[in-house]
C-alpha positions as CSV (number, residue, x, y, z in Angstrom):
1,X,68.9,206.8,36.7
2,X,71.2,207.6,33.7
3,X,74.2,209.6,33.9
4,X,75.3,211.5,30.6
5,X,79.0,213.4,30.3
6,X,79.2,217.3,30.1
7,X,82.0,219.1,28.8
8,X,83.5,220.2,31.6
9,X,83.7,216.7,33.0
10,X,81.1,216.7,35.4
11,X,78.0,214.3,35.0
12,X,74.3,214.9,34.8
13,X,71.5,212.5,35.9
14,X,68.5,211.7,32.9
15,X,65.9,209.6,34.0
16,X,65.2,206.6,32.2
17,X,62.0,205.9,33.0
18,X,60.2,209.0,31.3
19,X,56.6,208.1,29.8
20,X,56.5,208.0,26.0
21,X,53.2,209.2,24.6
22,X,50.7,207.0,24.1
23,X,49.1,208.4,21.0
24,X,50.4,210.0,17.8
25,X,48.8,213.0,16.4
26,X,46.1,215.4,18.1
27,X,42.6,215.0,18.1
28,X,40.8,217.3,15.7
29,X,39.4,219.5,18.2
30,X,43.1,220.3,19.4
31,X,44.2,220.4,15.8
32,X,41.5,223.4,15.0
33,X,41.8,225.1,18.6
34,X,43.3,228.5,17.4
35,X,44.1,228.6,14.0
36,X,42.5,228.5,10.1
37,X,43.8,225.4,8.2
38,X,43.1,224.4,4.5
39,X,43.1,220.8,3.7
40,X,47.0,220.9,2.5
41,X,47.8,222.1,6.1
42,X,47.2,218.9,8.0
43,X,47.3,214.9,7.4
44,X,45.1,212.3,8.9
45,X,47.4,209.6,10.7
46,X,46.7,205.6,9.7
47,X,45.2,203.4,12.0
48,X,44.7,199.7,11.8
49,X,43.2,197.6,8.4
50,X,40.9,195.1,8.9
51,X,38.8,195.0,6.0
52,X,39.0,195.2,2.0
53,X,38.4,198.8,0.8
54,X,35.3,197.5,-1.5
55,X,33.5,197.0,2.0
56,X,33.6,200.4,3.1
57,X,30.1,202.1,3.1
58,X,29.8,205.4,1.8
59,X,26.1,206.1,2.4
60,X,25.6,209.4,4.0
61,X,23.2,212.3,4.6
62,X,22.8,214.9,2.1
63,X,19.7,216.4,4.3
64,X,17.8,215.0,7.2
65,X,15.6,213.4,4.7
66,X,17.8,212.4,2.0
67,X,20.7,210.1,2.0
68,X,23.3,209.3,-1.1
69,X,25.2,206.0,-1.6
70,X,28.1,208.2,-2.7
71,X,28.8,211.6,-0.4
72,X,29.2,213.5,-4.0
73,X,27.6,216.6,-5.0
74,X,28.1,218.6,-8.4
75,X,27.5,222.5,-7.8
76,X,25.3,224.6,-9.1
77,X,27.2,226.2,-11.6
78,X,26.5,227.0,-15.1
79,X,29.6,225.3,-16.4
80,X,29.3,222.5,-14.1
81,X,25.5,221.2,-13.7
82,X,22.8,220.7,-16.0
83,X,20.3,217.6,-17.0
84,X,23.6,215.6,-18.5
85,X,25.7,216.1,-14.9
86,X,23.1,215.6,-12.9
87,X,21.9,212.3,-14.6
88,X,25.0,210.7,-14.3
89,X,26.2,212.1,-10.6
90,X,22.7,210.2,-9.7
91,X,23.5,207.4,-11.5
92,X,26.5,206.8,-9.7
93,X,25.4,207.5,-6.4
94,X,25.6,211.2,-6.0
95,X,23.1,214.4,-6.9
96,X,23.7,216.9,-9.1
97,X,22.3,220.3,-8.1
98,X,21.0,222.1,-11.6
99,X,22.3,225.7,-11.8
100,X,19.9,229.0,-11.9
101,X,21.6,231.2,-14.1
102,X,19.0,230.5,-16.7
103,X,15.3,231.5,-17.0
104,X,13.3,229.4,-14.5
105,X,11.8,227.6,-17.6
106,X,15.1,226.1,-19.0
107,X,16.0,225.2,-14.9
108,X,12.6,223.3,-14.4
109,X,13.0,221.3,-17.9
110,X,16.5,220.4,-17.0
111,X,14.6,219.1,-13.7
112,X,12.1,217.5,-15.9
113,X,14.7,215.7,-17.5
114,X,16.6,214.0,-14.8
115,X,13.1,212.9,-13.0
116,X,12.2,211.3,-16.3
117,X,15.3,209.6,-17.0
118,X,15.1,206.3,-15.2
119,X,11.6,205.3,-13.6
120,X,10.3,202.4,-12.3
121,X,6.2,202.7,-12.8
122,X,6.2,205.9,-15.1
123,X,2.8,207.6,-13.4
124,X,3.1,210.9,-16.1
125,X,4.7,209.6,-19.4
126,X,4.0,211.5,-22.2
127,X,1.1,210.7,-23.7
128,X,-0.4,211.3,-27.1
129,X,-3.5,210.7,-28.9
130,X,-4.4,209.4,-33.2
131,X,-4.4,213.2,-34.6
132,X,-1.0,214.2,-33.3
133,X,1.8,213.7,-36.2
134,X,4.7,212.1,-36.0
135,X,6.6,215.7,-36.1
136,X,5.2,216.0,-32.5
137,X,6.8,212.6,-31.5
138,X,10.6,214.2,-32.5
139,X,9.4,217.4,-30.9
140,X,8.8,215.3,-27.5
141,X,11.9,213.3,-27.9
142,X,14.3,216.4,-28.5
143,X,12.6,217.5,-25.0
144,X,12.4,214.5,-22.9
145,X,15.0,212.2,-24.8
146,X,12.7,209.3,-25.5
147,X,10.3,208.3,-28.4
148,X,8.4,205.7,-26.8
149,X,4.7,207.0,-26.5
150,X,1.5,205.5,-25.8
151,X,-1.4,206.6,-27.9
152,X,-4.5,207.0,-25.9
153,X,-8.3,207.6,-27.3
154,X,-8.1,211.2,-25.5
155,X,-4.5,212.0,-26.0
156,X,-4.0,211.9,-22.0
157,X,-2.9,209.6,-19.0
158,X,-6.1,207.6,-17.9
159,X,-7.5,207.2,-21.6
160,X,-8.3,204.0,-23.5
161,X,-4.8,202.4,-24.8
162,X,-5.2,202.2,-28.4
163,X,-1.4,201.8,-29.2
164,X,2.3,202.9,-28.9
165,X,4.9,204.6,-31.2
166,X,8.2,203.8,-30.8
167,X,11.6,204.4,-32.5
168,X,11.3,201.7,-35.1
169,X,7.9,202.8,-36.1
170,X,9.3,206.5,-37.1
171,X,13.2,206.5,-37.5
172,X,12.9,205.7,-41.1
173,X,10.6,208.0,-42.0
174,X,11.3,210.8,-44.3
175,X,11.0,214.8,-43.5
176,X,8.1,215.1,-45.8
177,X,6.5,212.4,-44.1
178,X,6.3,214.4,-40.2
179,X,3.1,215.5,-40.7
180,X,1.7,211.8,-41.0
181,X,-0.5,211.1,-38.0
182,X,0.6,208.9,-35.4
183,X,-2.8,206.4,-36.0
184,X,-0.9,205.5,-39.4
185,X,2.3,204.7,-37.9
186,X,1.5,203.1,-34.2
187,X,1.9,199.8,-33.4
188,X,-2.0,199.3,-32.5
189,X,-3.2,197.7,-29.1
190,X,-3.7,193.7,-30.2
191,X,-0.1,193.6,-30.8
192,X,1.2,195.2,-27.6
193,X,2.1,193.4,-24.2
194,X,0.7,195.2,-21.5
195,X,0.1,194.2,-17.4
196,X,-2.7,194.5,-15.4
197,X,-2.8,197.2,-12.9
198,X,-2.0,196.3,-9.2
199,X,1.2,194.2,-10.6
200,X,4.2,194.3,-8.6
201,X,7.6,196.0,-10.3
202,X,9.3,192.7,-9.9
203,X,6.7,191.0,-11.7
204,X,6.4,193.6,-14.5
205,X,10.2,194.1,-15.1
206,X,10.3,190.2,-15.5
207,X,6.9,190.4,-18.0
208,X,9.1,192.9,-19.9
209,X,11.8,190.8,-20.2
210,X,10.2,187.7,-21.8
211,X,8.4,190.0,-24.2
212,X,11.5,191.8,-25.4
213,X,9.7,195.0,-26.2
214,X,11.0,198.5,-24.9
215,X,7.9,199.3,-23.2
216,X,5.2,198.0,-20.7
217,X,1.9,199.4,-20.5
218,X,0.2,199.4,-17.7
219,X,-3.5,199.3,-17.8
220,X,-6.9,199.0,-15.6
221,X,-9.8,196.8,-15.9
222,X,-11.4,199.2,-18.9
223,X,-7.9,198.8,-20.7
224,X,-7.2,202.3,-19.5
225,X,-3.6,203.9,-19.2
226,X,-2.3,204.2,-15.7
227,X,1.1,203.7,-16.1
228,X,4.1,202.5,-18.0
229,X,7.5,200.8,-17.5
230,X,10.7,201.0,-19.9
231,X,12.9,198.3,-20.9
232,X,16.3,200.7,-21.0
233,X,15.4,201.4,-17.5
234,X,15.8,197.7,-16.4
235,X,19.2,197.5,-18.0
236,X,20.4,201.3,-16.3
237,X,19.4,199.8,-13.3
238,X,22.0,196.8,-13.4
239,X,24.6,198.7,-14.6
240,X,24.3,201.0,-11.8
241,X,23.3,199.5,-8.2
242,X,24.5,202.7,-6.1
243,X,21.9,205.2,-8.2
244,X,20.3,207.8,-5.8
245,X,16.4,207.5,-6.6
246,X,13.1,208.4,-4.9
247,X,10.3,206.2,-3.4
248,X,8.9,206.4,-7.1
249,X,12.4,204.9,-8.5
250,X,13.0,208.3,-9.8
251,X,16.7,209.6,-9.9
252,X,17.2,212.2,-7.2
253,X,18.2,215.7,-8.6
254,X,18.3,219.4,-6.8
255,X,18.2,222.4,-7.9
256,X,19.2,226.5,-6.8
257,X,17.0,229.1,-6.2
258,X,17.9,233.0,-4.9
259,X,16.4,234.6,-2.2
260,X,14.4,237.2,-3.9
261,X,10.6,237.0,-4.3
262,X,11.0,236.3,-7.8
263,X,12.7,233.0,-6.9
264,X,9.3,232.2,-5.5
265,X,7.8,231.4,-8.9
266,X,10.8,229.6,-10.1
267,X,10.8,227.7,-6.7
268,X,6.8,226.6,-7.8
269,X,7.9,225.3,-11.0
270,X,10.6,223.4,-10.0
271,X,8.7,221.3,-7.6
272,X,6.1,220.9,-10.5
273,X,9.2,219.6,-12.2
274,X,9.5,217.3,-9.2
275,X,12.7,218.4,-7.6
276,X,13.8,216.8,-4.6
277,X,16.0,219.2,-2.8
278,X,16.8,223.2,-3.5
279,X,19.6,224.8,-2.5
280,X,19.4,228.5,-1.3
281,X,22.4,230.0,-3.5
282,X,24.0,232.9,-1.8
283,X,27.6,233.3,-1.0
284,X,26.6,234.9,2.5
285,X,23.8,232.8,3.7
286,X,23.3,234.4,7.2
287,X,20.8,237.0,5.9
288,X,17.0,238.1,6.2
289,X,16.4,237.4,2.6
290,X,17.5,233.8,3.3
291,X,15.3,233.4,6.3
292,X,12.4,234.6,5.1
293,X,12.6,232.1,1.8
294,X,13.5,229.0,4.1
295,X,10.3,230.2,6.0
296,X,8.3,230.5,2.9
297,X,9.6,226.8,1.7
298,X,8.3,225.6,5.0
299,X,5.0,226.9,5.0
300,X,4.3,226.3,1.4
301,X,6.1,223.1,0.5
302,X,6.6,221.0,4.0
303,X,8.1,218.4,2.3
304,X,10.9,219.9,0.6
305,X,14.3,219.8,1.6
306,X,16.1,222.7,1.8
307,X,20.0,223.2,1.9
308,X,20.9,226.7,3.5
309,X,24.2,228.8,3.0
310,X,26.9,229.0,2.2
311,X,27.9,229.6,6.0
312,X,31.3,229.5,7.7
313,X,30.6,229.9,11.3
314,X,28.6,228.6,14.4
315,X,26.8,231.5,14.4
316,X,25.4,231.7,10.8
317,X,24.9,228.4,11.3
318,X,23.0,229.0,14.3
319,X,20.6,231.4,12.6
320,X,20.0,228.8,9.5
321,X,19.1,226.1,11.7
322,X,16.8,228.1,13.6
323,X,14.9,229.1,10.4
324,X,14.5,225.5,9.4
325,X,17.2,224.2,7.3
326,X,17.6,220.4,6.4
327,X,21.2,221.1,6.1
328,X,24.0,223.3,5.3
329,X,26.4,224.4,2.8
330,X,29.8,225.0,4.3
331,X,32.5,227.5,2.2
332,X,33.4,231.1,1.5
333,X,36.4,231.8,-1.0
334,X,37.5,228.5,-1.1
335,X,36.9,228.0,-4.3
336,X,39.7,227.5,-7.1
337,X,37.7,230.2,-9.2
338,X,36.5,232.3,-6.4
339,X,38.6,235.5,-5.0
340,X,35.9,236.7,-2.3
341,X,38.4,236.7,0.4
342,X,40.7,238.8,-1.9
343,X,37.9,241.1,-2.4
344,X,36.1,241.2,0.3
345,X,38.5,240.3,2.9
346,X,35.7,237.8,4.3
347,X,35.8,234.0,4.6
348,X,37.4,231.0,6.4
349,X,40.2,228.5,5.6
350,X,38.0,225.2,4.3
351,X,39.6,222.8,6.7
352,X,38.4,225.1,9.8
353,X,35.0,225.9,8.7
354,X,33.7,222.2,8.0
355,X,35.4,221.3,10.9
356,X,33.6,224.0,13.1
357,X,30.0,224.2,11.6
358,X,29.7,220.3,11.2
359,X,30.7,220.1,15.2
360,X,27.7,222.7,15.9
361,X,25.6,221.4,13.1
362,X,25.8,217.8,14.4
363,X,24.3,218.5,17.9
364,X,20.8,219.4,16.0
365,X,20.9,216.6,13.5
366,X,21.5,218.9,10.4
367,X,24.2,217.6,7.8
368,X,26.8,219.8,6.5
369,X,27.7,219.7,2.8
370,X,31.8,220.6,2.3
371,X,31.6,223.4,-0.6
372,X,34.7,224.3,-2.3
373,X,38.4,223.8,-1.8
374,X,38.0,220.4,-3.2
375,X,41.3,219.7,-6.0
376,X,42.0,215.7,-5.1
377,X,40.1,212.6,-3.7
378,X,42.5,213.0,-0.6
379,X,40.4,216.4,-0.2
380,X,37.0,214.7,-0.1
381,X,38.5,211.9,2.4
382,X,39.7,214.8,4.9
383,X,36.5,217.0,4.4
384,X,34.2,213.7,5.6
385,X,36.7,213.2,8.3
386,X,36.1,217.0,9.8
387,X,32.6,216.3,10.2
388,X,31.0,217.0,6.7
389,X,28.3,214.3,5.1
390,X,28.9,215.2,1.5
391,X,31.2,217.1,-0.6
392,X,29.9,219.5,-3.2
393,X,32.3,219.7,-6.3
394,X,32.9,222.3,-9.1
395,X,36.2,222.4,-10.7
396,X,36.7,218.6,-10.1
397,X,34.1,217.8,-12.3
398,X,34.6,220.9,-15.1
399,X,36.4,219.6,-18.0
400,X,34.2,216.4,-18.1
401,X,32.2,215.2,-21.1
402,X,29.0,216.1,-19.0
403,X,29.3,219.3,-18.2
404,X,27.9,222.1,-19.9
405,X,30.0,223.8,-22.9
406,X,32.0,223.1,-25.7
407,X,35.6,221.6,-25.9
408,X,38.2,223.8,-27.5
409,X,42.0,223.7,-28.1
410,X,44.9,225.6,-27.0
411,X,48.2,224.7,-27.0
412,X,47.4,221.0,-28.3
413,X,45.4,221.1,-25.1
414,X,41.8,219.9,-25.3
415,X,39.8,222.5,-22.5
416,X,36.4,223.3,-21.6
417,X,35.4,226.9,-20.2
418,X,35.2,227.1,-16.2
419,X,34.0,230.1,-14.6
420,X,33.0,231.4,-10.9
421,X,29.4,232.7,-10.5
422,X,30.8,235.5,-9.1
423,X,32.9,236.3,-12.3
424,X,31.7,239.4,-14.1
425,X,31.0,237.1,-17.1
426,X,28.7,235.0,-15.3
427,X,26.9,237.9,-13.4
428,X,26.4,239.6,-17.2
429,X,24.7,236.2,-18.3
430,X,21.8,236.4,-16.0
431,X,20.8,238.4,-13.2
432,X,20.3,235.0,-10.6
433,X,24.1,234.9,-10.5
434,X,24.6,238.8,-9.8
435,X,21.6,237.9,-7.0
436,X,23.8,235.6,-5.3
437,X,26.3,238.1,-4.7
438,X,23.9,241.0,-3.6
439,X,24.6,242.6,-6.9
440,X,21.7,242.5,-9.1
441,X,21.1,246.5,-8.7
442,X,24.3,247.4,-8.7
443,X,25.6,250.1,-11.5
444,X,29.1,248.9,-10.7
445,X,29.4,245.2,-10.0
446,X,32.3,243.7,-8.0
447,X,33.5,240.6,-9.2
448,X,34.1,237.7,-6.9
449,X,34.9,235.2,-8.9
450,X,36.8,234.6,-12.5
451,X,36.8,232.8,-15.5
452,X,39.3,230.1,-17.0
453,X,39.5,227.1,-18.4
454,X,39.9,223.3,-17.3
455,X,41.8,220.3,-19.0
456,X,39.2,217.7,-20.2
457,X,38.7,215.0,-17.6
458,X,36.8,212.5,-19.5
459,X,33.6,211.4,-18.7
460,X,31.9,211.3,-15.3
461,X,31.3,207.5,-15.9
462,X,35.0,206.8,-15.4
463,X,35.9,209.7,-13.1
464,X,33.2,209.6,-10.0
465,X,33.7,205.7,-10.0
466,X,37.7,206.6,-9.3
467,X,36.7,209.2,-6.1
468,X,34.5,206.6,-5.1
469,X,37.5,204.0,-5.1
470,X,39.7,206.4,-3.9
471,X,37.4,207.4,-0.5
472,X,37.2,203.8,0.4
473,X,41.0,203.2,0.0
474,X,41.8,206.3,2.5
475,X,38.8,205.2,5.0
476,X,40.6,201.8,4.7
477,X,44.2,203.0,5.6
478,X,42.5,205.2,8.6
479,X,40.6,201.9,9.8
480,X,37.0,203.2,9.1
481,X,34.4,200.7,7.6
482,X,31.7,203.6,6.9
483,X,31.6,207.3,6.8
484,X,29.7,207.1,10.0
485,X,32.2,205.4,11.7
486,X,34.8,208.1,10.3
487,X,33.1,210.8,11.8
488,X,32.5,208.9,15.4
489,X,36.0,208.2,15.3
490,X,36.8,211.7,14.6
491,X,34.3,213.2,17.6
492,X,35.5,210.4,19.9
493,X,39.2,211.3,19.1
494,X,40.3,208.2,18.2
495,X,41.1,209.9,15.0
496,X,44.6,211.4,15.1
497,X,45.6,214.7,13.1
498,X,48.9,216.0,12.3
499,X,49.9,219.4,10.8
500,X,52.2,220.0,7.7
501,X,55.0,222.3,7.2
502,X,55.1,223.7,4.0
503,X,58.1,221.5,3.3
504,X,56.3,218.2,4.5
505,X,53.8,219.3,1.6
506,X,56.5,219.6,-0.3
507,X,57.7,215.9,0.5
508,X,54.3,214.6,0.0
509,X,54.1,215.7,-3.4
510,X,55.7,214.1,-6.5
511,X,59.5,215.4,-6.2
512,X,62.8,214.9,-7.0
513,X,62.0,213.6,-10.8
514,X,63.1,215.5,-14.0
515,X,59.5,214.9,-15.8
516,X,56.7,212.4,-14.9
517,X,53.2,211.8,-16.0
518,X,50.4,211.5,-13.4
519,X,47.6,209.2,-14.5
520,X,44.9,209.1,-11.6
521,X,42.7,206.6,-13.4
């Protein structure tokens, strides 16, 4: 026993064998016991580093049947995701969800652009006949982004191959030559390098590389066109080893739809365009409309993956899981341009929402997409550590080169427009945005979002690799060699957390400087 002297001259015994704490911090279950917390309200305590950051495996489930090599999803917003964004997101290992604040024809065509962008064996290439004109090729290039088009006897896939038209055949033609028939400008069959059907993809790729041609037609024993391989796809495959692809080697892409009856026609067009996953886009997913749409999809398109949401409670999640969703989108009012919590008085702090819904959904094997509240790469790591399988981003990706819209300058700063789908601006553009907030028939619309602008971030080609590297370094500091082990550590109680006071948050940011420049990559 140790003794200490008191002010009155007496002494008091003090135990010297008090057991020190064996673990720092608290478990996730203890952290979220009775409070609503955002990502900024806590930190993850560091673990042991026994591996390099680049060894961290970020492979995660997007849905029950779709996995991504990078757990990153671009939000279905009309200032964030169209085909350009979706293509680069997929090339970098994530996926883009095409917004539906547009006509069904426009949306399905954006999906089609992504699916045709990079492929192995192209089973449904654009094909033309001898009577088509140069103008038809330029029109096809404007729609699909390429101009290498096989020419067959009947102008369709399966017809006898007669030749091919590429950019080098038509690039130097003047506009008054656009009515020239393809039979006069095409490279004829006898000058083409072709492969026989049944050839393996690797053999076909080797053949294409040796031929130094741009396209390799695949024909059957009757010399009928059965598929096509593109040289540019080989180059893309080498440059993007993480690319998200389906079993046909096409890029993965998702699309958002509403939950009204007229969305069923939109759904069918998206399926015909090759969409891999649909996101039921609603601010409050626990509704009879969403349940009916889930059942409709599962009955008519049983192989199509469906993401339900948005939800923030276990009771909401339970309803949609029982209806048959393949993943849940979690978040309500936490986005930077969202004012749902302020206007509607409903929602939940994002950290608490992600942890509780993910813990519940994991029992049913349903992955969770953390949607909203992400403003740094550290927030992504925190969301994954709370049980999310992937993270959906809006403002993080807005302002990039691939985001829809034109740049403009304000006070010398290069900006791009960014708006919430619940803003009056978005709801007045197309009724699909209004239906997301159950407001399409309202005479007086109540805004649940705002319009604003975002500083130019450059290209996704640079930004997404930065995010991936940041997550890997975060996992390394934690001691998790994969996103799966990160979640296991959290549920086993080995991952420790600690709350942050307001002063701790100030301390954790840049402070005590006269001025600084914050360059992230």
